[in-house]
N, C-alpha and C positions, 0 to 999 in steps of 0.2 A: 503493499500499500504505500501511497505518497504521503509523507509525514508533513506536518504544519510548516517545518522548515524548508521542504521540498517546494509547497506551494508558495510561500514568500518568496523564495529565489525565482521560482517559475514565473512568477507574476512580475517581479523585477526585471526579468529576462525579455518577457513580452513587451514590457514598456519600452526598453531599451531598443528593441527592434521597431516599435512604433515610431519612436523619435527620428529614425534614419530610413525612411522609406526610399527604396529604389525601384524604378519602373522596369518594365520588362526589358531583359538584355542588358541591363547595368546593374545586376545585383552582386556586385564585387564585394563590398564591405558587408553585406548580409550573409553572404557565403562564407566570409572569413570568420564572421561572428559564429556562425554554427559549427564550423570546423573547430574553433577554439573551444566552444562548449562541451563538443563531443569528446575532445582529447581527455578530458577527466573521466570518461566514462568508458574507456577502453574498448571501442568496438574492436572486432576482428580485423576489419579492413574498412578504410575509407577512400572512396573515389571523389576526386574534385575535378572541377571543369568539365562535368559530364553535360553534353548538349549546350554547351555555353558556360553558365556559372552553377551549374547542378552539383549536388553534393549527395553521395549514397554512402550511408553508414551500414555496414554488415555485422549482425550479431549471429554466429554460427555454433551449431552443436557439432560434437564429434560424431553423432550417429547420422546416418543419411535420412533424408526426408524432404518435403516438398520446401520450396522457397516462397515465403509469403512477404509482400511489399506493401507498405503504407505510405502513401503519398501525401505531402504537404506543398505549398507554393511559396517561392521566395519573394515575388513581385508585389509591388504596390500600384497606386494609379495616378495618373497624371491630373490629379483633383486638389484643389486648396481644401485642407481640412479646416472645419468650423466646429469640432466637437467641445472646445473649451477643456479639454482634459489638461493636467498638469505636465503629462508626458506627451503632448501634442507634438506633431511633425515639425522638426526644425528646418526642413527644407521646403523653401516656397513653392508651392504649386505641385507637391506631391503628398500623399497620404495612404496609409494602411486602411483604405476605407471600403475593404471587403472581407477583411478578417484573415488574411493570409499569415499576419503575425501571430495570431491565435493558433492557426492551423500547425505553424512550425512549432509552437511552444507545446501543443499537444504531444508532437513527435519527439520533443525533447524529454517531455515527462515519461513517454514510452521507453526512450532511451535509459533514463534512470532506473526503471523498473527492470528492464533486460539486463543492465549492468550488475544488478544485485541477484537476477535469478535468470540466466541465460536459456534459451529454449533447449528442451531434452532432445530433439532432433530437428533435423533441416537447419532452414536459415530465415532470419528476418531481416528484410532490406528496408531501411528508413530513407525514402526518396525525397529529397528536398528539391524540387523541381523548378527550374527557372521559366520565365516567360509564360506563364499561363494565361495572362489577360489579353495577350495580342494572338493567342492560338498557336504559336511557334514552338513552345517550349516541350511539350510531350513529344512532338515529332522529331525534335533536335536530339532530345534523349535516347530516343528509340534508334535514330540513325547513327549515334555514337558507337563506334565498334566495341568500346568497353562495355557497353550495356549487357552484351552476351554473357559477361561474367556474373552478372546479378539478375539475369532474366527471370521473371518470377512465374510460379504456377498459379498463384492467386494475388490479386491486388485490391486494395481497400482504400476508400478516401472518406473524409468527413467534411462536409461544407456547413458552416452555420447558417441558420436561416431565420431572419426577423420575420414576425407576423405568427411564428410558433413558440408556444410557451416552452421555457426552459424546463428540461426534464421531460420534453416530448420530441419525437422525431418523425419525420417522412420517410418511408421506404417502400419500394415497390420493384418487383422484377420487370424487366421489359424496359421500353424508353424512359429515360430519366431527365435527360436534356436534349434540346434540337440541335440540328447542324444549322451553321450559319456561315455566311461568307459576306465580305465586304467587296462591292464593286465600284471601282473608281473609273469613270467615264471622261474623257477630256475630248471635247469637238473643236476642231480648228477651222476656221474661214479667211476672211480677211477684214482688217480694219478699215474704216473710211471716215471721212469728215462727218460729224454729225448732221449737216445740212444736206450731204448727198448720201444717205445710206445705201441707195441704189449701186453706188461704186464699189460697195464691199460685199461681203457674204457673212450675214450674221447669223450666229447659232441661236438666237433668241427664239424663233419659230420651234426650231427642233426641241429647245429645252421646254418650251410651254407645252408640246405635246407630250413628251417624254414623262414628265412628273406625273400626271394623271395616268398615263397608259402603265408605267410600270407599277404604280400602287395598285392598279387594278388586277395585276397578276397574283396579286396575294394579299387578301384582304383578313387574313387571320381567321378568327372562329374558333370552333372545338378543336382540340389537339388531337384529332384522328390521323389515320394514314395519309389523308389528302390535305392536311394542313399546310398552307403557304402564307408567308407573310412578307411583303417588302415595305421596307420604312425608307423613305427618303432622308437622310442625315445631314447632307450639305450639298448646295448650289451656289455657284458663283459664276456671274456673267460679265465679261468685259472689264473695265477699269473703272474706279471712281471718278470719272471725268464727264462733263457735260458737253465736250466738243468732240468726242469719239464714238462712233458707232461700233460695238463690239465686234471682235474677230475671234474670240475663243471664250469657251464655257467649260466649266468642271461640275459635273454631277455625281454623288455619291448615294449609293443605296446599299442597305444590308438585306440580303436574302435570307430567309430562315424557313425551314422544313423539319417535319418531325424525323425522318431518316435520311440516310445519305443519298439513297436512290432518288427521292424526289427533289433532292438540291440539284442533281444533274440535269433534271428536265427544267426546273425553274431558271437555272443558269442559262440553258439554251434558249429558252423563251426571252429573257430579259436582253441577253446578247443580241438576238435576231431583230428585237423592238429597236435597241440603239442603232444598229447597223442600218436598218431601213431608214430611220429618221435622218441619219447622216448622209446617206446616198440621195435621199429626195431633196434633201436642201444643199447639196453641194458641198458638203463638209468632210473633212478627214476625221478619223476616229480611232482614238487609241484607247484600251481597256485593261486594267490591271486588278489582280485579285488580292485582297488583304485579309487578316484576322480570320483565316479558314479553320473552323472548328467542325470535326465530324461529330456525329449523334452520339451522345453517350447513352448506352444500354446496359442495363444490370442483368448479369448472368444469372439464372434461376438458382444455381447451387452456390454461388457466392452470396446472393441475397437472403438464402436460407440462413446461411453461416451467420450474416449480419444480424438477421433477426434473431436467432437464438442468443447471440451476444447482448443484445439489446434487452431480451427478455431476462436473461441473467443478471442484467445491471439494474433491472427494475425501471426500464425506461419504456414508456408506452409509446407506440408507433402505429402508423395508419398509411395507406397508400393515397389519401386525399392530395389533391392539388399536383399530382404528377401525372405526366412529366412536366418539366418546366418549360417556358418559352426560351428562358436563358441558356447560354452554351457554356461548355465545359470541356477543356482539352483532356480530362482524364479518360474520356472515350476511347482515345487511341490505344490505350494499355489494354483494352478489351480484346484487341486483335491479337494480342501475345498472351493474356492470362484470362482466368476466370475472375472477373472485376465487378465491383459493385460500389455504389457511393450511397451514403446516408446524409440526409438534411437534418441537423441537430437544432433544435430551437433554440434562438437566441432572446426569445421574448416577444410577447404578442404586441406590446406597442413599441417595440425598439426601432429605432430609426433604420431605413432600409439600405441594404448593400448598395454601395456607391454613392450614397448620399454624404455631403460633406460633414454632416454631424454624427456620421455612424462611428461606433468604437466597438470592438470586440469585447464580449462580456467575459471577464476572467473566471466567473463560475463554470465555464464550459471546459476549462483546462482538465481539471481532475476527471470530469464525465467523459470527455472525448479520449483521455488516456486509459479509463477503464474499459472503455468499449474495446479500443484495439488491443489491449493486453489480454482481454477474454478472448479475442479471436484468435491471437497468437497461441495461447495455451490450449484452445481446443482443437488446433491444427498441428501443434508442434510437441504437446506434452504427451 
């Protein structure tokens, strides 16, 4: 069990991480802090620089058995924090406003427990993954040749969830998070004097057509197999000048589907609409893809293991409100292992994820660690 001294130290550790948030791909200091804290707990092996700044700590038993991975995220968000906490972000425009500082601390709590009582067989891998927020981190970790050394048979993750009471959880097998992709489109024509717009090629008509047309491709609704959502997130036309008719426009949209198969169809439809509008209005078009998240699907066996751990810990759980519209790149690990994620309540009235006043509840640290330890014992003792 975690002692009161453990909880005091772990809470201080979480607050220290909270003060120094680093965004996707820039988590050097955060990773170094994790490695330093792990050194006192004597894992059998630590891999650094995994898929960028990722850290994997391995606690191995002498007897053979499965490899069980528990994942947390290193990165913060490019959002100014307005929580008012005494340990608020010291870095302007950046904040741990999704709770990844808390998720990391849960893994550090688990590391303390494993250091005192190692698994009887197999291995536990604590994966501190980089760049979750932009969808690139899990793919980079999987592509790193060193990941083969710690490739798991089972993979588990916890994400805190505002709107759900502390001590309760959301869990269901099957779809847990949607697939999503950012589509950035640039339309290029030719500028002209504002008094002679006919002398140029303006992208304004194409932009005016595309915004409602793209939105009509996916209007949300029930999260069933046919769920589609297209959200226009950014548009820019020309320059902020009254004497220039525009020659360039930028349009960004986020595409969202329940599964990966639906994403391929939605992407094809959106690309065709943009290409047709560009051709009809005499514009050139360039398209790039960003923040690509695969769907996150909970394996039935892994979900059952998580459910038994929650029951053993006295944590009520239900499948309500799942799957979620939001995306999570933990789903990529499901192609390599039997994987499942649980959403652990952080309070019914708690500020929402990515809100400027959000802060991870420290009360979840021992709860999360207890869930993970129970899974490790059930599979490896």
